[in-house]
C-alpha positions in Angstrom: 0.0 -0.1 0.0 1.1 3.4 -0.9 2.5 5.8 1.8 -0.1 8.7 1.1 -3.2 6.9 0.6 -5.5 4.5 2.4 -7.7 1.5 1.5 -10.8 3.8 0.7 -8.8 5.9 -1.5 -7.9 2.9 -3.6 -11.6 2.1 -4.1 -12.2 5.4 -5.5 -8.9 5.3 -7.7 -10.0 2.1 -9.3 -13.6 3.4 -9.8 -12.4 6.4 -11.7 -9.1 4.7 -13.4 -6.8 6.9 -11.5 -4.5 4.3 -9.8 -1.6 5.0 -11.9 -1.6 8.8 -11.1 -1.9 8.2 -7.5 1.2 5.8 -7.6 3.2 8.6 -9.6 2.3 11.0 -6.9 3.3 8.8 -4.2 6.6 7.9 -5.9 7.4 11.8 -6.5 6.2 13.3 -3.3 7.3 10.5 -0.7 11.2 9.9 -0.8 13.1 7.0 1.1 13.6 9.1 4.0 10.2 10.2 4.5 9.2 6.4 4.1 11.8 5.4 6.8 10.4 8.1 9.0 6.8 6.8 8.8 7.8 3.2 9.3 9.9 4.3 12.5 9.9 7.7 13.6 12.6 7.1 16.1 15.0 6.2 13.5 15.0 9.8 12.1 18.6 10.8 11.8 17.7 14.6 12.0 16.2 13.8 15.6 18.7 14.7 18.3 20.0 11.8 20.4 18.8 11.6 24.2 
């Protein structure tokens, strides 16, 4: 599943044939650093160590 969209969004995208557009937006707007932060906010390298 894409980082920006939830399951209900997929239903609408499929209904209006916009899945490729949504996938492209996700690829362009969410980079690997963002994905890593979403998966584990504690692993953010810009976060100060305690």
